[in-house]
FIKOLZA-1660 file (N, C-alpha, C; in steps of 0.1 Angstrom, whole numbers, plus 5000, padded with zeros to 4 digits):
% residues 87
   i   px   py   pz ch aa at
   1 4940 4909 4832  A  M  N
   1 4940 4922 4839  A  M CA
   1 4935 4920 4853  A  M  C
   2 4942 4927 4863  A  I  N
   2 4937 4927 4876  A  I CA
   2 4935 4942 4880  A  I  C
   3 4926 4943 4890  A  T  N
   3 4923 4957 4895  A  T CA
   3 4928 4957 4910  A  T  C
   4 4935 4968 4913  A  V  N
   4 4939 4970 4927  A  V CA
   4 4934 4983 4931  A  V  C
   5 4932 4984 4944  A  R  N
   5 4927 4997 4950  A  R CA
   5 4940 5003 4957  A  R  C
   6 4943 5015 4953  A  G  N
   6 4955 5022 4958  A  G CA
   6 4955 5036 4956  A  G  C
   7 4966 5042 4959  A  A  N
   7 4968 5057 4957  A  A CA
   7 4983 5059 4956  A  A  C
   8 4986 5069 4948  A  V  N
   8 5000 5074 4947  A  V CA
   8 4999 5088 4954  A  V  C
   9 5008 5089 4964  A  I  N
   9 5008 5101 4972  A  I CA
   9 5022 5108 4972  A  I  C
  10 5022 5121 4972  A  I  N
  10 5034 5128 4973  A  I CA
  10 5033 5136 4987  A  I  C
  11 5042 5132 4996  A  E  N
  11 5042 5138 5009  A  E CA
  11 5057 5142 5012  A  E  C
  12 5059 5155 5015  A  Q  N
  12 5072 5160 5019  A  Q CA
  12 5083 5156 5009  A  Q  C
  13 5079 5157 4996  A  G  N
  13 5088 5154 4985  A  G CA
  13 5090 5140 4982  A  G  C
  14 5083 5131 4989  A  V  N
  14 5085 5116 4987  A  V CA
  14 5072 5111 4980  A  V  C
  15 5074 5105 4968  A  T  N
  15 5063 5099 4961  A  T CA
  15 5063 5084 4964  A  T  C
  16 5051 5079 4969  A  F  N
  16 5050 5065 4972  A  F CA
  16 5036 5060 4968  A  F  C
  17 5035 5047 4967  A  A  N
  17 5022 5041 4964  A  A CA
  17 5017 5033 4976  A  A  C
  18 5005 5034 4979  A  I  N
  18 4998 5026 4989  A  I CA
  18 4988 5017 4982  A  I  C
  19 4989 5004 4985  A  I  N
  19 4980 4994 4979  A  I CA
  19 4972 4986 4989  A  I  C
  20 4959 4986 4988  A  A  N
  20 4951 4978 4997  A  A CA
  20 4952 4963 4993  A  A  C
  21 4954 4955 5003  A  V  N
  21 4955 4940 5000  A  V CA
  21 4947 4933 5011  A  V  C
  22 4945 4920 5009  A  K  N
  22 4938 4912 5019  A  K CA
  22 4948 4909 5030  A  K  C
  23 4942 4907 5042  A  Q  N
  23 4950 4904 5053  A  Q CA
  23 4959 4891 5051  A  Q  C
  24 4954 4882 5043  A  S  N
  24 4961 4870 5040  A  S CA
  24 4974 4873 5034  A  S  C
  25 4975 4884 5027  A  V  N
  25 4988 4888 5020  A  V CA
  25 4998 4893 5031  A  V  C
  26 4993 4900 5041  A  T  N
  26 5002 4906 5050  A  T CA
  26 5005 4898 5062  A  T  C
  27 4999 4886 5063  A  N  N
  27 5002 4876 5074  A  N CA
  27 5016 4870 5072  A  N  C
  28 5022 4871 5060  A  Y  N
  28 5034 4864 5058  A  Y CA
  28 5044 4873 5052  A  Y  C
  29 5056 4874 5058  A  T  N
  29 5066 4883 5053  A  T CA
  29 5070 4880 5038  A  T  C
  30 5072 4867 5035  A  A  N
  30 5075 4863 5021  A  A CA
  30 5065 4868 5011  A  A  C
  31 5052 4867 5015  A  R  N
  31 5042 4872 5006  A  R CA
  31 5042 4887 5004  A  R  C
  32 5045 4894 5015  A  I  N
  32 5046 4909 5014  A  I CA
  32 5057 4913 5004  A  I  C
  33 5068 4906 5006  A  V  N
  33 5080 4909 4997  A  V CA
  33 5076 4906 4983  A  V  C
  34 5070 4895 4980  A  Q  N
  34 5066 4891 4967  A  Q CA
  34 5056 4900 4960  A  Q  C
  35 5046 4904 4967  A  V  N
  35 5036 4913 4962  A  V CA
  35 5042 4927 4959  A  V  C
  36 5050 4932 4968  A  R  N
  36 5056 4945 4966  A  R CA
  36 5065 4944 4954  A  R  C
  37 5072 4933 4952  A  Q  N
  37 5081 4932 4940  A  Q CA
  37 5073 4932 4927  A  Q  C
  38 5061 4925 4927  A  E  N
  38 5053 4924 4916  A  E CA
  38 5047 4938 4913  A  E  C
  39 5043 4945 4923  A  L  N
  39 5037 4958 4921  A  L CA
  39 5047 4969 4916  A  L  C
  40 5060 4967 4919  A  S  N
  40 5070 4976 4916  A  S CA
  40 5072 4979 4901  A  S  C
  41 5068 4969 4893  A  Y  N
  41 5068 4971 4879  A  Y CA
  41 5058 4981 4874  A  Y  C
  42 5046 4982 4881  A  F  N
  42 5035 4991 4878  A  F CA
  42 5037 5005 4885  A  F  C
  43 5044 5005 4896  A  F  N
  43 5047 5017 4903  A  F CA
  43 5062 5019 4904  A  F  C
  44 5068 5022 4893  A  P  N
  44 5083 5022 4893  A  P CA
  44 5089 5033 4901  A  P  C
  45 5101 5031 4907  A  N  N
  45 5109 5041 4913  A  N CA
  45 5102 5047 4925  A  N  C
  46 5093 5040 4932  A  M  N
  46 5087 5046 4944  A  M CA
  46 5085 5035 4954  A  M  C
  47 5086 5038 4967  A  P  N
  47 5083 5028 4977  A  P CA
  47 5068 5024 4976  A  P  C
  48 5066 5011 4979  A  I  N
  48 5053 5006 4979  A  I CA
  48 5049 5001 4993  A  I  C
  49 5038 5007 4998  A  I  N
  49 5033 5004 5011  A  I CA
  49 5020 4995 5009  A  I  C
  50 5020 4984 5016  A  L  N
  50 5008 4975 5015  A  L CA
  50 4999 4979 5028  A  L  C
  51 4986 4979 5026  A  M  N
  51 4977 4981 5037  A  M CA
  51 4967 4970 5037  A  M  C
  52 4964 4965 5049  A  S  N
  52 4953 4955 5050  A  S CA
  52 4946 4959 5063  A  S  C
  53 4933 4955 5063  A  L  N
  53 4924 4958 5074  A  L CA
  53 4924 4946 5083  A  L  C
  54 4924 4948 5096  A  D  N
  54 4923 4936 5105  A  D CA
  54 4908 4933 5107  A  D  C
  55 4905 4923 5116  A  Q  N
  55 4891 4919 5117  A  Q CA
  55 4882 4930 5123  A  Q  C
  56 4888 4941 5129  A  N  N
  56 4881 4952 5135  A  N CA
  56 4880 4964 5125  A  N  C
  57 4885 4962 5113  A  G  N
  57 4885 4972 5103  A  G CA
  57 4896 4983 5105  A  G  C
  58 4906 4980 5113  A  L  N
  58 4917 4989 5115  A  L CA
  58 4928 4986 5105  A  L  C
  59 4934 4997 5099  A  P  N
  59 4944 4995 5089  A  P CA
  59 4958 4992 5095  A  P  C
  60 4965 4984 5088  A  H  N
  60 4979 4980 5092  A  H CA
  60 4987 4982 5079  A  H  C
  61 4998 4989 5081  A  Y  N
  61 5007 4993 5069  A  Y CA
  61 5020 4985 5070  A  Y  C
  62 5025 4982 5058  A  Y  N
  62 5037 4974 5057  A  Y CA
  62 5046 4980 5046  A  Y  C
  63 5058 4984 5050  A  G  N
  63 5067 4991 5040  A  G CA
  63 5077 4999 5047  A  G  C
  64 5081 5010 5040  A  R  N
  64 5092 5019 5045  A  R CA
  64 5087 5025 5058  A  R  C
  65 5095 5024 5069  A  K  N
  65 5091 5028 5082  A  K CA
  65 5086 5042 5083  A  K  C
  66 5094 5052 5077  A  D  N
  66 5090 5066 5079  A  D CA
  66 5076 5068 5072  A  D  C
  67 5073 5062 5061  A  I  N
  67 5060 5063 5054  A  I CA
  67 5049 5057 5062  A  I  C
  68 5052 5045 5068  A  V  N
  68 5042 5038 5076  A  V CA
  68 5039 5047 5088  A  V  C
  69 5049 5053 5094  A  E  N
  69 5046 5062 5106  A  E CA
  69 5037 5074 5102  A  E  C
  70 5040 5079 5090  A  F  N
  70 5031 5090 5085  A  F CA
  70 5017 5085 5083  A  F  C
  71 5015 5074 5077  A  L  N
  71 5002 5069 5074  A  L CA
  71 4994 5066 5086  A  L  C
  72 5001 5062 5097  A  K  N
  72 4994 5060 5110  A  K CA
  72 4987 5073 5116  A  K  C
  73 4992 5084 5110  A  T  N
  73 4987 5097 5116  A  T CA
  73 4975 5102 5108  A  T  C
  74 4971 5096 5097  A  I  N
  74 4960 5100 5089  A  I CA
  74 4948 5090 5089  A  I  C
  75 4936 5095 5086  A  R  N
  75 4925 5086 5085  A  R CA
  75 4925 5079 5071  A  R  C
  76 4919 5068 5070  A  L  N
  76 4918 5061 5057  A  L CA
  76 4910 5069 5047  A  L  C
  77 4900 5077 5051  A  D  N
  77 4893 5085 5041  A  D CA
  77 4900 5097 5037  A  D  C
  78 4912 5100 5042  A  Q  N
  78 4920 5111 5037  A  Q CA
  78 4929 5106 5026  A  Q  C
  79 4930 5093 5023  A  I  N
  79 4938 5088 5013  A  I CA
  79 4930 5088 5000  A  I  C
  80 4936 5094 4989  A  P  N
  80 4929 5095 4976  A  P CA
  80 4928 5082 4968  A  P  C
  81 4920 5073 4974  A  W  N
  81 4919 5059 4968  A  W CA
  81 4914 5060 4953  A  W  C
  82 4919 5051 4945  A  K  N
  82 4913 5049 4932  A  K CA
  82 4916 5035 4927  A  K  C
  83 4910 5031 4917  A  E  N
  83 4913 5017 4911  A  E CA
  83 4923 5018 4900  A  E  C
  84 4933 5009 4901  A  Y  N
  84 4943 5008 4891  A  Y CA
  84 4941 4995 4883  A  Y  C
  85 4940 4995 4870  A  H  N
  85 4938 4983 4862  A  H CA
  85 4952 4980 4857  A  H  C
  86 4957 4968 4861  A  I  N
  86 4970 4964 4858  A  I CA
  86 4969 4952 4847  A  I  C
  87 4977 4954 4837  A  Y  N
  87 4976 4944 4826  A  Y CA
  87 4988 4935 4826  A  Y  C
% end
């Protein structure tokens, strides 16, 4: 079992998942693609956005462009984070 920190959000009729990952995941495009594919099994039929924090604690989002642009307009504490236990 692994535990991930994330949220499932419905915004303007679009349901998507945002998952917090380490910056080492988002440093490489191939790793981003791999992790999103692995998570798609647990968050089916929804876009998956990966979020990592840089060394200054600022969030960076990776995924569908329109969702990423939306997430840039909100604060991290506005996201309803919770822990997901994946088996």
